TORPA-4810 file (N, C-alpha, C, O; in nm, 3 decimals):
<nodes>
NODE_1_-4.429_1.456_3.079_-4.355_1.477_3.203_-4.204_1.462_3.182_-4.125_1.537_3.238_M
NODE_2_-4.166_1.363_3.098_-4.024_1.342_3.065_-4.012_1.336_2.913_-4.085_1.261_2.848_I
NODE_3_-3.921_1.414_2.858_-3.902_1.411_2.713_-3.753_1.424_2.680_-3.686_1.517_2.723_E
NODE_4_-3.704_1.329_2.603_-3.568_1.333_2.550_-3.577_1.346_2.399_-3.645_1.267_2.333_L
NODE_5_-3.507_1.445_2.345_-3.509_1.468_2.201_-3.367_1.456_2.146_-3.280_1.537_2.177_R
NODE_6_-3.347_1.355_2.063_-3.218_1.333_1.996_-3.101_1.342_2.094_-3.002_1.410_2.067_S
NODE_7_-3.114_1.275_2.206_-3.014_1.285_2.313_-2.898_1.189_2.289_-2.918_1.069_2.269_V
NODE_8_-2.779_1.243_2.291_-2.656_1.165_2.284_-2.570_1.201_2.404_-2.560_1.317_2.442_T
NODE_9_-2.510_1.099_2.464_-2.418_1.122_2.575_-2.288_1.047_2.548_-2.287_0.925_2.532_K
NODE_10_-2.178_1.124_2.542_-2.046_1.066_2.520_-1.958_1.094_2.640_-1.967_1.201_2.702_Q
NODE_11_-1.873_1.000_2.673_-1.776_1.016_2.780_-1.636_1.005_2.721_-1.611_0.925_2.631_Y
NODE_12_-1.546_1.086_2.772_-1.407_1.074_2.731_-1.340_0.964_2.811_-1.366_0.946_2.930_R
NODE_13_-1.253_0.892_2.743_-1.180_0.785_2.810_-1.043_0.773_2.747_-1.018_0.822_2.637_A
NODE_14_-0.953_0.708_2.821_-0.818_0.688_2.768_-0.827_0.610_2.637_-0.890_0.505_2.629_D
NODE_15_-0.763_0.663_2.536_-0.763_0.596_2.407_-0.881_0.630_2.320_-0.898_0.572_2.212_G
NODE_16_-0.966_0.725_2.365_-1.080_0.764_2.283_-1.203_0.788_2.366_-1.198_0.787_2.489_G
NODE_17_-1.315_0.809_2.298_-1.440_0.837_2.366_-1.531_0.715_2.369_-1.508_0.616_2.301_G
NODE_18_-1.636_0.725_2.451_-1.735_0.618_2.464_-1.873_0.680_2.456_-1.903_0.774_2.530_F
NODE_19_-1.958_0.629_2.369_-2.094_0.681_2.353_-2.189_0.594_2.435_-2.213_0.478_2.401_T
NODE_20_-2.242_0.651_2.542_-2.333_0.578_2.630_-2.475_0.578_2.579_-2.546_0.478_2.590_A
NODE_21_-2.518_0.691_2.522_-2.650_0.702_2.459_-2.633_0.763_2.322_-2.548_0.850_2.301_L
NODE_22_-2.715_0.716_2.229_-2.699_0.759_2.090_-2.834_0.799_2.030_-2.917_0.714_2.000_R
NODE_23_-2.855_0.930_2.014_-2.971_0.984_1.943_-3.103_0.926_1.996_-3.184_0.875_1.920_D
NODE_24_-3.122_0.934_2.129_-3.240_0.875_2.194_-3.356_0.974_2.194_-3.341_1.089_2.235_V
NODE_25_-3.471_0.927_2.149_-3.598_0.999_2.160_-3.689_0.920_2.252_-3.709_0.800_2.231_D
NODE_26_-3.743_0.985_2.354_-3.828_0.915_2.450_-3.922_1.015_2.516_-3.880_1.121_2.560_L
NODE_27_-4.048_0.979_2.522_-4.148_1.063_2.589_-4.226_0.977_2.688_-4.274_0.869_2.653_R
NODE_28_-4.238_1.026_2.810_-4.308_0.955_2.915_-4.412_1.048_2.976_-4.380_1.159_3.018_I
NODE_29_-4.536_1.003_2.980_-4.646_1.086_3.027_-4.650_1.089_3.179_-4.594_1.003_3.247_A
NODE_30_-4.717_1.190_3.231_-4.737_1.201_3.376_-4.812_1.079_3.426_-4.912_1.037_3.367_A
NODE_31_-4.764_1.023_3.536_-4.830_0.910_3.598_-4.792_0.774_3.544_-4.844_0.673_3.593_G
NODE_32_-4.704_0.768_3.445_-4.662_0.638_3.393_-4.554_0.575_3.481_-4.472_0.645_3.541_E
NODE_33_-4.558_0.443_3.488_-4.455_0.365_3.555_-4.381_0.290_3.445_-4.435_0.198_3.384_F
NODE_34_-4.256_0.330_3.419_-4.179_0.278_3.306_-4.054_0.207_3.357_-3.979_0.262_3.436_V
NODE_35_-4.034_0.085_3.310_-3.913_0.009_3.341_-3.816_0.020_3.224_-3.856_0.006_3.109_A
NODE_36_-3.690_0.045_3.254_-3.584_0.049_3.154_-3.495_-0.073_3.176_-3.439_-0.092_3.284_V
NODE_37_-3.483_-0.155_3.072_-3.406_-0.278_3.083_-3.300_-0.282_2.973_-3.305_-0.204_2.878_V
NODE_38_-3.206_-0.373_2.986_-3.099_-0.387_2.888_-2.975_-0.444_2.954_-2.964_-0.447_3.077_G
NODE_39_-2.882_-0.490_2.873_-2.758_-0.546_2.924_-2.673_-0.439_2.991_-2.695_-0.320_2.970_K
NODE_40_-2.576_-0.482_3.069_-2.480_-0.389_3.129_-2.410_-0.311_3.017_-2.369_-0.368_2.917_S
NODE_41_-2.399_-0.180_3.037_-2.336_-0.097_2.936_-2.428_-0.048_2.827_-2.383_0.015_2.731_G
NODE_42_-2.557_-0.078_2.840_-2.652_-0.037_2.735_-2.695_0.109_2.748_-2.754_0.164_2.655_S
NODE_43_-2.665_0.173_2.862_-2.697_0.314_2.879_-2.808_0.341_2.979_-2.855_0.455_2.990_G
NODE_44_-2.850_0.239_3.052_-2.965_0.255_3.142_-2.941_0.360_3.250_-3.021_0.452_3.266_K
NODE_45_-2.832_0.346_3.325_-2.805_0.440_3.433_-2.775_0.579_3.380_-2.810_0.679_3.444_S
NODE_46_-2.712_0.588_3.264_-2.687_0.718_3.203_-2.819_0.788_3.173_-2.833_0.908_3.197_T
NODE_47_-2.916_0.714_3.122_-3.048_0.771_3.095_-3.111_0.827_3.221_-3.163_0.938_3.220_L
NODE_48_-3.106_0.751_3.330_-3.162_0.798_3.456_-3.090_0.922_3.506_-3.154_1.015_3.555_L
NODE_49_-2.959_0.924_3.495_-2.882_1.039_3.542_-2.915_1.166_3.464_-2.915_1.275_3.520_N
NODE_50_-2.944_1.152_3.336_-2.983_1.268_3.255_-3.121_1.318_3.296_-3.142_1.439_3.306_L
NODE_51_-3.213_1.227_3.318_-3.348_1.266_3.359_-3.346_1.333_3.496_-3.422_1.427_3.521_V
NODE_52_-3.259_1.286_3.585_-3.250_1.342_3.720_-3.168_1.470_3.725_-3.160_1.534_3.830_A
NODE_53_-3.105_1.508_3.613_-3.022_1.627_3.614_-2.891_1.606_3.684_-2.824_1.703_3.721_G
NODE_54_-2.851_1.481_3.705_-2.722_1.450_3.767_-2.611_1.463_3.663_-2.497_1.496_3.697_I
NODE_55_-2.645_1.438_3.538_-2.551_1.450_3.428_-2.617_1.530_3.316_-2.738_1.551_3.318_D
NODE_56_-2.538_1.573_3.220_-2.589_1.653_3.108_-2.558_1.583_2.975_-2.455_1.517_2.963_R
NODE_57_-2.647_1.595_2.876_-2.621_1.531_2.747_-2.512_1.603_2.669_-2.489_1.722_2.687_P
NODE_58_-2.446_1.528_2.584_-2.349_1.588_2.492_-2.421_1.662_2.381_-2.375_1.766_2.334_T
NODE_59_-2.536_1.607_2.339_-2.619_1.669_2.236_-2.763_1.633_2.263_-2.792_1.533_2.328_A
NODE_60_-2.855_1.717_2.212_-2.997_1.692_2.232_-3.053_1.767_2.351_-2.982_1.843_2.417_G
NODE_61_-3.180_1.745_2.377_-3.251_1.819_2.482_-3.322_1.724_2.577_-3.381_1.625_2.534_E
NODE_62_-3.315_1.755_2.707_-3.386_1.682_2.811_-3.482_1.779_2.879_-3.439_1.882_2.932_V
NODE_63_-3.610_1.746_2.878_-3.711_1.826_2.946_-3.782_1.738_3.048_-3.826_1.628_3.016_R
NODE_64_-3.793_1.788_3.170_-3.858_1.712_3.277_-3.947_1.808_3.355_-3.905_1.917_3.395_V
NODE_65_-4.071_1.767_3.377_-4.166_1.847_3.453_-4.176_1.990_3.399_-4.188_2.086_3.475_A
NODE_66_-4.171_2.002_3.265_-4.189_2.131_3.200_-4.065_2.217_3.194_-4.072_2.331_3.149_G
NODE_67_-3.951_2.166_3.238_-3.827_2.245_3.243_-3.724_2.186_3.148_-3.700_2.065_3.150_T
NODE_68_-3.662_2.271_3.065_-3.550_2.229_2.982_-3.424_2.236_3.068_-3.379_2.344_3.105_A
NODE_69_-3.368_2.120_3.099_-3.259_2.115_3.195_-3.131_2.181_3.143_-3.049_2.229_3.221_L
NODE_70_-3.114_2.185_3.012_-2.994_2.244_2.955_-2.983_2.393_2.980_-2.874_2.449_2.971_G
NODE_71_-3.094_2.458_3.013_-3.093_2.601_3.037_-3.062_2.641_3.180_-3.063_2.759_3.213_G
NODE_72_-3.035_2.543_3.266_-3.009_2.570_3.408_-2.861_2.555_3.439_-2.797_2.460_3.396_L
NODE_73_-2.807_2.652_3.515_-2.669_2.635_3.561_-2.669_2.537_3.678_-2.776_2.490_3.719_D
NODE_74_-2.553_2.505_3.732_-2.543_2.399_3.833_-2.624_2.429_3.959_-2.686_2.338_4.014_E
NODE_75_-2.623_2.553_4.005_-2.696_2.586_4.127_-2.847_2.578_4.105_-2.920_2.527_4.190_S
NODE_76_-2.893_2.630_3.991_-3.036_2.622_3.960_-3.079_2.477_3.938_-3.189_2.437_3.976_L
NODE_77_-2.991_2.399_3.875_-3.022_2.260_3.850_-3.036_2.182_3.981_-3.125_2.099_3.996_L
NODE_78_-2.948_2.210_4.076_-2.955_2.142_4.206_-3.084_2.179_4.279_-3.148_2.093_4.340_A
NODE_79_-3.121_2.307_4.273_-3.245_2.351_4.337_-3.366_2.288_4.269_-3.460_2.245_4.336_A
NODE_80_-3.363_2.283_4.136_-3.473_2.221_4.061_-3.486_2.073_4.097_-3.596_2.024_4.119_W
NODE_81_-3.372_2.003_4.101_-3.373_1.859_4.129_-3.433_1.832_4.267_-3.511_1.738_4.283_R
NODE_82_-3.397_1.913_4.365_-3.444_1.890_4.500_-3.595_1.895_4.514_-3.651_1.831_4.603_G
NODE_83_-3.659_1.969_4.427_-3.804_1.985_4.435_-3.881_1.900_4.334_-4.001_1.877_4.352_R
NODE_84_-3.815_1.854_4.229_-3.888_1.791_4.119_-3.857_1.644_4.094_-3.936_1.575_4.030_N
NODE_85_-3.744_1.595_4.144_-3.705_1.456_4.118_-3.661_1.389_4.247_-3.572_1.438_4.318_V
NODE_86_-3.722_1.276_4.276_-3.675_1.192_4.385_-3.592_1.080_4.327_-3.627_1.023_4.223_G
NODE_87_-3.481_1.046_4.393_-3.389_0.945_4.341_-3.375_0.831_4.443_-3.350_0.855_4.561_V
NODE_88_-3.391_0.709_4.395_-3.375_0.589_4.477_-3.261_0.507_4.418_-3.261_0.476_4.299_V
NODE_89_-3.162_0.472_4.502_-3.043_0.402_4.456_-3.047_0.255_4.499_-3.121_0.217_4.590_F
NODE_90_-2.967_0.173_4.431_-2.959_0.032_4.464_-2.907_0.009_4.606_-2.955_-0.078_4.677_Q
NODE_91_-2.807_0.090_4.645_-2.745_0.069_4.776_-2.791_0.173_4.878_-2.718_0.207_4.971_F
NODE_92_-2.912_0.223_4.859_-2.986_0.304_4.957_-2.930_0.444_4.976_-3.005_0.542_4.970_F
NODE_93_-2.799_0.457_5.000_-2.735_0.588_5.018_-2.794_0.668_5.133_-2.800_0.791_5.126_Q
NODE_94_-2.837_0.602_5.237_-2.881_0.672_5.357_-2.759_0.718_5.435_-2.657_0.648_5.439_L
NODE_95_-2.768_0.834_5.497_-2.656_0.884_5.577_-2.648_0.804_5.707_-2.744_0.803_5.783_L
NODE_96_-2.535_0.738_5.733_-2.529_0.642_5.843_-2.537_0.702_5.982_-2.573_0.633_6.077_P
NODE_97_-2.505_0.831_5.996_-2.505_0.893_6.129_-2.638_0.960_6.162_-2.655_1.014_6.272_T
NODE_98_-2.733_0.958_6.067_-2.866_1.016_6.091_-2.968_0.905_6.109_-2.956_0.799_6.048_L
NODE_99_-3.067_0.929_6.193_-3.175_0.832_6.209_-3.257_0.825_6.081_-3.243_0.908_5.991_T
NODE_100_-3.342_0.725_6.074_-3.432_0.712_5.959_-3.519_0.836_5.945_-3.540_0.885_5.834_V
NODE_101_-3.569_0.887_6.055_-3.650_1.009_6.051_-3.568_1.127_6.000_-3.616_1.204_5.917_L
NODE_102_-3.446_1.142_6.049_-3.361_1.253_6.006_-3.323_1.241_5.859_-3.315_1.342_5.789_E
NODE_103_-3.299_1.119_5.812_-3.271_1.100_5.670_-3.390_1.144_5.585_-3.372_1.200_5.477_N
NODE_104_-3.509_1.118_5.633_-3.630_1.150_5.557_-3.660_1.299_5.558_-3.713_1.352_5.460_T
NODE_105_-3.628_1.366_5.666_-3.652_1.511_5.671_-3.545_1.590_5.597_-3.566_1.707_5.564_T
NODE_106_-3.430_1.529_5.570_-3.316_1.600_5.513_-3.349_1.674_5.382_-3.311_1.791_5.370_L
NODE_107_-3.416_1.613_5.284_-3.447_1.687_5.161_-3.530_1.813_5.186_-3.513_1.914_5.118_P
NODE_108_-3.620_1.804_5.283_-3.703_1.922_5.314_-3.620_2.030_5.381_-3.642_2.149_5.358_M
NODE_109_-3.524_1.990_5.464_-3.435_2.086_5.527_-3.346_2.155_5.424_-3.329_2.277_5.427_D
NODE_110_-3.292_2.077_5.333_-3.200_2.131_5.232_-3.270_2.227_5.136_-3.211_2.326_5.092_L
NODE_111_-3.396_2.197_5.104_-3.471_2.281_5.009_-3.561_2.383_5.077_-3.628_2.462_5.011_C
NODE_112_-3.562_2.382_5.210_-3.646_2.476_5.288_-3.791_2.473_5.243_-3.854_2.577_5.231_S
NODE_113_-3.843_2.353_5.219_-3.981_2.341_5.172_-4.083_2.339_5.286_-4.201_2.365_5.264_T
NODE_114_-4.036_2.308_5.408_-4.126_2.303_5.522_-4.053_2.349_5.647_-3.930_2.343_5.654_R
NODE_115_-4.128_2.393_5.745_-4.069_2.425_5.874_-4.023_2.294_5.939_-4.071_2.188_5.901_S
NODE_116_-3.930_2.300_6.034_-3.884_2.177_6.099_-3.998_2.091_6.155_-3.994_1.968_6.145_P
NODE_117_-4.097_2.156_6.214_-4.208_2.080_6.271_-4.290_2.012_6.161_-4.328_1.896_6.173_R
NODE_118_-4.318_2.087_6.053_-4.395_2.031_5.942_-4.317_1.923_5.869_-4.374_1.824_5.823_A
NODE_119_-4.185_1.941_5.860_-4.100_1.840_5.795_-4.103_1.709_5.873_-4.110_1.601_5.814_A
NODE_120_-4.098_1.719_6.003_-4.102_1.599_6.087_-4.236_1.527_6.069_-4.239_1.404_6.059_R
NODE_121_-4.344_1.602_6.065_-4.476_1.542_6.047_-4.487_1.476_5.910_-4.542_1.366_5.897_A
NODE_122_-4.434_1.543_5.808_-4.436_1.486_5.673_-4.353_1.358_5.667_-4.394_1.260_5.606_R
NODE_123_-4.237_1.360_5.730_-4.151_1.242_5.731_-4.219_1.124_5.799_-4.212_1.011_5.750_A
NODE_124_-4.284_1.148_5.912_-4.352_1.040_5.982_-4.468_0.986_5.898_-4.495_0.866_5.899_M
NODE_125_-4.536_1.074_5.827_-4.644_1.032_5.739_-4.591_0.938_5.629_-4.651_0.835_5.599_E
NODE_126_-4.478_0.976_5.570_-4.419_0.894_5.464_-4.369_0.761_5.518_-4.387_0.658_5.454_L
NODE_127_-4.305_0.763_5.634_-4.256_0.638_5.693_-4.373_0.545_5.728_-4.360_0.423_5.720_L
NODE_128_-4.484_0.603_5.765_-4.605_0.524_5.789_-4.653_0.461_5.658_-4.692_0.344_5.655_E
NODE_129_-4.649_0.540_5.550_-4.695_0.490_5.420_-4.611_0.374_5.370_-4.663_0.281_5.310_Q
NODE_130_-4.481_0.379_5.396_-4.393_0.271_5.348_-4.376_0.160_5.451_-4.302_0.064_5.429_V
NODE_131_-4.445_0.174_5.564_-4.452_0.064_5.660_-4.340_0.052_5.759_-4.319_-0.056_5.815_G
NODE_132_-4.266_0.161_5.784_-4.155_0.151_5.881_-4.156_0.267_5.981_-4.050_0.309_6.028_I
NODE_133_-4.272_0.319_6.012_-4.278_0.430_6.109_-4.219_0.389_6.243_-4.165_0.472_6.315_A
NODE_134_-4.229_0.260_6.276_-4.176_0.213_6.404_-4.023_0.208_6.406_-3.963_0.183_6.510_D
NODE_135_-3.961_0.231_6.290_-3.814_0.231_6.282_-3.756_0.373_6.277_-3.636_0.390_6.258_Q
NODE_136_-3.840_0.475_6.294_-3.800_0.614_6.271_-3.679_0.657_6.354_-3.598_0.735_6.307_A
NODE_137_-3.667_0.608_6.474_-3.559_0.652_6.560_-3.430_0.575_6.547_-3.332_0.605_6.616_G
NODE_138_-3.428_0.475_6.460_-3.309_0.392_6.445_-3.213_0.448_6.340_-3.254_0.523_6.250_K
NODE_139_-3.086_0.412_6.352_-2.989_0.440_6.248_-3.007_0.339_6.135_-3.056_0.229_6.160_L
NODE_140_-2.968_0.373_6.012_-2.983_0.278_5.900_-2.921_0.141_5.926_-2.973_0.040_5.879_P
NODE_141_-2.810_0.137_6.001_-2.744_0.010_6.028_-2.831_-0.086_6.108_-2.805_-0.206_6.110_S
NODE_142_-2.933_-0.034_6.174_-3.022_-0.118_6.253_-3.140_-0.173_6.175_-3.225_-0.241_6.232_G
NODE_143_-3.145_-0.144_6.045_-3.256_-0.187_5.961_-3.211_-0.296_5.864_-3.093_-0.307_5.831_L
NODE_144_-3.305_-0.376_5.820_-3.277_-0.473_5.715_-3.264_-0.400_5.582_-3.296_-0.282_5.571_S
NODE_145_-3.215_-0.474_5.480_-3.202_-0.412_5.348_-3.334_-0.361_5.293_-3.341_-0.252_5.238_G
NODE_146_-3.439_-0.440_5.310_-3.570_-0.397_5.262_-3.621_-0.274_5.334_-3.680_-0.186_5.273_G
NODE_147_-3.597_-0.268_5.466_-3.639_-0.151_5.543_-3.559_-0.028_5.501_-3.614_0.081_5.493_Q
NODE_148_-3.429_-0.046_5.475_-3.349_0.068_5.429_-3.399_0.120_5.294_-3.401_0.241_5.271_Q
NODE_149_-3.437_0.029_5.205_-3.487_0.075_5.076_-3.622_0.145_5.092_-3.649_0.241_5.019_Q
NODE_150_-3.704_0.101_5.182_-3.830_0.171_5.210_-3.802_0.311_5.264_-3.870_0.407_5.228_R
NODE_151_-3.701_0.322_5.351_-3.663_0.454_5.403_-3.612_0.542_5.290_-3.640_0.662_5.287_A
NODE_152_-3.537_0.483_5.198_-3.484_0.560_5.085_-3.598_0.610_4.996_-3.591_0.721_4.943_A
NODE_153_-3.701_0.529_4.978_-3.817_0.571_4.899_-3.890_0.684_4.970_-3.931_0.781_4.907_I
NODE_154_-3.907_0.672_5.102_-3.972_0.779_5.178_-3.893_0.909_5.164_-3.952_1.015_5.145_A
NODE_155_-3.761_0.901_5.175_-3.677_1.019_5.158_-3.695_1.080_5.019_-3.704_1.202_5.005_R
NODE_156_-3.700_0.995_4.916_-3.713_1.044_4.779_-3.846_1.115_4.756_-3.857_1.200_4.668_A
NODE_157_-3.947_1.080_4.836_-4.080_1.140_4.820_-4.101_1.261_4.910_-4.208_1.322_4.907_L
NODE_158_-4.001_1.297_4.990_-4.019_1.398_5.094_-4.073_1.531_5.041_-4.162_1.590_5.102_A
NODE_159_-4.020_1.578_4.928_-4.064_1.706_4.873_-4.176_1.691_4.771_-4.203_1.783_4.693_N
NODE_160_-4.240_1.575_4.772_-4.353_1.546_4.683_-4.318_1.574_4.536_-4.391_1.647_4.469_D
NODE_161_-4.208_1.517_4.486_-4.166_1.545_4.349_-4.260_1.479_4.248_-4.315_1.372_4.277_P
NODE_162_-4.281_1.540_4.131_-4.364_1.477_4.029_-4.299_1.357_3.962_-4.367_1.276_3.900_P
NODE_163_-4.166_1.346_3.975_-4.091_1.238_3.909_-4.007_1.163_4.012_-3.941_1.223_4.097_V
NODE_164_-4.011_1.030_4.002_-3.926_0.945_4.085_-3.844_0.857_3.992_-3.900_0.788_3.907_L
NODE_165_-3.711_0.857_4.008_-3.626_0.768_3.931_-3.560_0.670_4.027_-3.517_0.707_4.136_V
NODE_166_-3.552_0.544_3.984_-3.499_0.439_4.071_-3.400_0.356_3.990_-3.436_0.299_3.888_A
NODE_167_-3.276_0.350_4.038_-3.170_0.278_3.968_-3.145_0.145_4.037_-3.079_0.140_4.141_D
NODE_168_-3.197_0.037_3.980_-3.184_-0.097_4.036_-3.228_-0.101_4.184_-3.152_-0.147_4.269_E
NODE_169_-3.348_-0.053_4.214_-3.388_-0.044_4.355_-3.404_-0.178_4.425_-3.407_-0.183_4.548_P
NODE_170_-3.413_-0.287_4.348_-3.427_-0.420_4.410_-3.303_-0.506_4.392_-3.303_-0.623_4.430_T
NODE_171_-3.197_-0.449_4.336_-3.079_-0.527_4.303_-3.003_-0.581_4.423_-2.922_-0.673_4.408_G
NODE_172_-3.028_-0.527_4.540_-2.956_-0.569_4.660_-3.049_-0.639_4.760_-3.017_-0.650_4.878_N
NODE_173_-3.165_-0.686_4.709_-3.267_-0.742_4.797_-3.301_-0.884_4.757_-3.283_-0.923_4.642_L
NODE_174_-3.352_-0.963_4.853_-3.400_-1.096_4.820_-3.531_-1.084_4.742_-3.592_-0.977_4.738_D
NODE_175_-3.574_-1.193_4.680_-3.687_-1.187_4.587_-3.817_-1.143_4.654_-3.894_-1.067_4.595_S
NODE_176_-3.842_-1.188_4.774_-3.966_-1.150_4.843_-3.966_-1.001_4.878_-4.066_-0.931_4.858_R
NODE_177_-3.854_-0.953_4.929_-3.844_-0.811_4.963_-3.847_-0.725_4.837_-3.906_-0.617_4.837_T
NODE_178_-3.784_-0.774_4.730_-3.785_-0.702_4.603_-3.927_-0.684_4.552_-3.963_-0.577_4.504_A
NODE_179_-4.008_-0.788_4.563_-4.146_-0.780_4.517_-4.224_-0.675_4.596_-4.306_-0.603_4.539_A
NODE_180_-4.198_-0.666_4.726_-4.267_-0.568_4.810_-4.227_-0.425_4.771_-4.310_-0.335_4.770_A
NODE_181_-4.097_-0.405_4.739_-4.050_-0.273_4.699_-4.109_-0.234_4.564_-4.147_-0.119_4.543_V
NODE_182_-4.118_-0.329_4.471_-4.179_-0.302_4.341_-4.326_-0.264_4.357_-4.375_-0.174_4.289_L
NODE_183_-4.396_-0.335_4.446_-4.536_-0.300_4.473_-4.547_-0.158_4.527_-4.640_-0.085_4.493_D
NODE_184_-4.453_-0.120_4.612_-4.454_0.014_4.669_-4.432_0.120_4.561_-4.498_0.224_4.561_L
NODE_185_-4.340_0.094_4.467_-4.317_0.188_4.358_-4.439_0.196_4.267_-4.474_0.304_4.219_L
NODE_186_-4.504_0.083_4.243_-4.626_0.084_4.162_-4.736_0.165_4.229_-4.810_0.238_4.162_A
NODE_187_-4.747_0.153_4.361_-4.846_0.232_4.434_-4.816_0.381_4.423_-4.907_0.463_4.415_A
NODE_188_-4.686_0.414_4.424_-4.645_0.553_4.409_-4.689_0.607_4.273_-4.739_0.720_4.263_T
NODE_189_-4.670_0.528_4.169_-4.715_0.569_4.036_-4.867_0.580_4.032_-4.922_0.667_3.965_A
NODE_190_-4.934_0.491_4.104_-5.080_0.494_4.109_-5.135_0.621_4.170_-5.251_0.654_4.150_G
NODE_191_-5.052_0.692_4.246_-5.092_0.820_4.305_-5.072_0.936_4.208_-5.098_1.052_4.244_Q
NODE_192_-5.027_0.907_4.085_-5.011_1.011_3.985_-4.869_1.055_3.960_-4.845_1.144_3.877_G
NODE_193_-4.774_0.996_4.029_-4.633_1.033_4.010_-4.573_0.951_3.896_-4.607_0.834_3.877_R
NODE_194_-4.483_1.013_3.819_-4.415_0.944_3.711_-4.294_0.871_3.769_-4.211_0.930_3.837_T
NODE_195_-4.285_0.740_3.741_-4.177_0.659_3.795_-4.099_0.597_3.680_-4.156_0.528_3.595_V
NODE_196_-3.969_0.622_3.678_-3.878_0.565_3.579_-3.777_0.478_3.652_-3.702_0.527_3.736_L
NODE_197_-3.776_0.349_3.620_-3.696_0.254_3.698_-3.607_0.170_3.608_-3.655_0.107_3.513_M
NODE_198_-3.479_0.169_3.638_-3.386_0.074_3.576_-3.391_-0.054_3.656_-3.382_-0.051_3.779_V
NODE_199_-3.405_-0.167_3.589_-3.418_-0.292_3.663_-3.369_-0.411_3.581_-3.370_-0.408_3.458_T
NODE_200_-3.326_-0.515_3.652_-3.299_-0.644_3.592_-3.409_-0.743_3.627_-3.404_-0.859_3.585_H
NODE_201_-3.508_-0.699_3.703_-3.618_-0.787_3.741_-3.697_-0.828_3.616_-3.724_-0.746_3.528_E
NODE_202_-3.732_-0.955_3.609_-3.805_-1.004_3.492_-3.956_-1.001_3.511_-4.031_-1.000_3.413_R
NODE_203_-4.001_-1.000_3.635_-4.145_-1.007_3.659_-4.205_-0.869_3.686_-4.272_-0.848_3.787_D
NODE_204_-4.179_-0.775_3.596_-4.232_-0.640_3.616_-4.346_-0.609_3.520_-4.409_-0.504_3.532_V
NODE_205_-4.372_-0.697_3.425_-4.471_-0.668_3.321_-4.609_-0.639_3.381_-4.681_-0.554_3.330_V
NODE_206_-4.644_-0.710_3.486_-4.775_-0.689_3.546_-4.785_-0.564_3.631_-4.894_-0.527_3.675_G
NODE_207_-4.671_-0.498_3.657_-4.669_-0.380_3.744_-4.653_-0.250_3.667_-4.713_-0.149_3.703_L
NODE_208_-4.571_-0.251_3.562_-4.537_-0.126_3.493_-4.628_-0.104_3.372_-4.694_-0.197_3.324_V
NODE_209_-4.629_0.020_3.324_-4.708_0.054_3.206_-4.632_0.028_3.076_-4.692_-0.005_2.974_D
NODE_210_-4.501_0.042_3.082_-4.418_0.024_2.964_-4.285_-0.037_3.002_-4.236_-0.021_3.114_R
NODE_211_-4.227_-0.109_2.906_-4.090_-0.158_2.921_-4.009_-0.104_2.804_-4.038_-0.134_2.688_V
NODE_212_-3.908_-0.024_2.836_-3.818_0.033_2.735_-3.688_-0.046_2.740_-3.622_-0.053_2.844_V
NODE_213_-3.650_-0.105_2.627_-3.527_-0.183_2.620_-3.419_-0.104_2.548_-3.438_-0.059_2.435_T
NODE_214_-3.305_-0.087_2.615_-3.190_-0.020_2.555_-3.089_-0.124_2.508_-3.069_-0.227_2.572_L
NODE_215_-3.026_-0.095_2.396_-2.919_-0.180_2.343_-2.815_-0.090_2.278_-2.847_-0.014_2.186_A
NODE_216_-2.693_-0.098_2.324_-2.583_-0.018_2.267_-2.617_0.131_2.262_-2.583_0.200_2.166_D
NODE_217_-2.684_0.180_2.368_-2.711_0.322_2.379_-2.832_0.373_2.302_-2.855_0.493_2.298_G
NODE_218_-2.909_0.283_2.242_-3.027_0.323_2.165_-3.150_0.250_2.216_-3.140_0.144_2.277_S
NODE_219_-3.268_0.309_2.190_-3.394_0.242_2.227_-3.421_0.133_2.125_-3.448_0.160_2.008_V
NODE_220_-3.414_0.009_2.170_-3.438_-0.105_2.083_-3.586_-0.138_2.074_-3.638_-0.168_1.967_E
NODE_221_-3.655_-0.133_2.190_-3.799_-0.159_2.194_-3.863_-0.069_2.298_-3.800_-0.031_2.397_R
NODE_222_-3.989_-0.035_2.275_-4.068_0.044_2.370_-4.209_-0.014_2.365_-4.286_0.015_2.274_D
NODE_223_-4.242_-0.097_2.464_-4.362_-0.180_2.457_-4.454_-0.152_2.574_-4.413_-0.150_2.690_V
NODE_224_-4.580_-0.129_2.542_-4.681_-0.119_2.647_-4.710_-0.257_2.703_-4.709_-0.355_2.629_R
NODE_225_-4.734_-0.265_2.832_-4.762_-0.393_2.896_-4.913_-0.412_2.907_-4.987_-0.314_2.900_T
NODE_226_-4.959_-0.535_2.924_-5.102_-0.560_2.937_-5.162_-0.483_3.054_-5.108_-0.485_3.165_P
NODE_227_-5.271_-0.416_3.029_-5.336_-0.340_3.134_-5.274_-0.206_3.163_-5.307_-0.143_3.264_G
NODE_228_-5.183_-0.159_3.076_-5.119_-0.030_3.097_-5.221_0.080_3.101_-5.324_0.074_3.033_A
NODE_229_-5.192_0.183_3.182_-5.290_0.289_3.205_-5.278_0.405_3.108_-5.370_0.485_3.096_R
NODE_230_-5.163_0.416_3.039_-5.141_0.534_2.955_-5.090_0.492_2.818_-5.028_0.387_2.804_A
NODE_231_-5.115_0.575_2.717_-5.066_0.547_2.583_-4.917_0.573_2.573_-4.865_0.666_2.635_E
NODE_232_-4.849_0.492_2.495_-4.709_0.515_2.468_-4.695_0.639_2.383_-4.767_0.657_2.285_V
NODE_233_-4.601_0.726_2.420_-4.579_0.848_2.344_-4.434_0.856_2.300_-4.378_0.966_2.288_S
NODE_234_-4.372_0.740_2.277_-4.232_0.736_2.236_-4.216_0.788_2.094_-4.295_0.755_2.005_H
NODE_235_-4.114_0.871_2.075_-4.083_0.921_1.941_-4.139_1.058_1.920_-4.122_1.115_1.812_G
</nodes>
C-alpha cells in the first residue's frame, strides 16, 4: 500500500542545505497500523508529507495505493490525495466558521464524490462512528480538544481513503483522551485501512503492528510488535 524506494529529501536553507530523509526504503502492507517515532528533526513529519503527497522527494520513488506520486503534476496530485489519503493533524485544522457536520462533508464536496444529500448522510454516519454525532451542528470552538480530533478523524475518512496518515494526533490531548483517539485509529486500521502515525506516545506497542524508528533521516529500527497482524515488509 505504501512503498518508499531510496527516498531522500533535502531542503535548502541559508548557509547550505538540510537533509531531512536519507536513502529511506520502507514498505507498508494494506491494513497495517504503523507508528513512526524518533527525536525532533529525525524526519518523521517529512516522511508523512511525502506519503500524503504534500511534499515531493529530492530523489527516489514514493508509491501509495498503487500510484507513483512522482508522475503526477500538482493538479492530479491534489485530486489523487483527496480520494486516497486522509490526513489528521495535531492541531485539528478544522475550519472555524463551519459546523462539525460541514467540516466533515467538505472533502466530499471538494472531490465531488457524493451528492450533497449523500455527503450529509455519510458525514453523520462517520460522526456517529467516532462518537460525536450529537455535536454535528456546533462550531469547532464549542467542542473539547478530544471532540475536535474525533471530528478531524471523521473528516479524514469522508472519502473512504485506503490510507490514513496522522501527525502527532494525540500531542495536544490529555492522556485519557489520547488513549481514546489511539483506540479509534486502531479500530480504523482494523477495518482494513492502512494507518501511518507519527507519535511521541510510548504506550502504542499494544495497538500498532509495527514501530519504525527514524534517526537523522534514516530508518534506525523497524520492529513488529507483539500480536501484529501483518508481516514486516521493510526493505
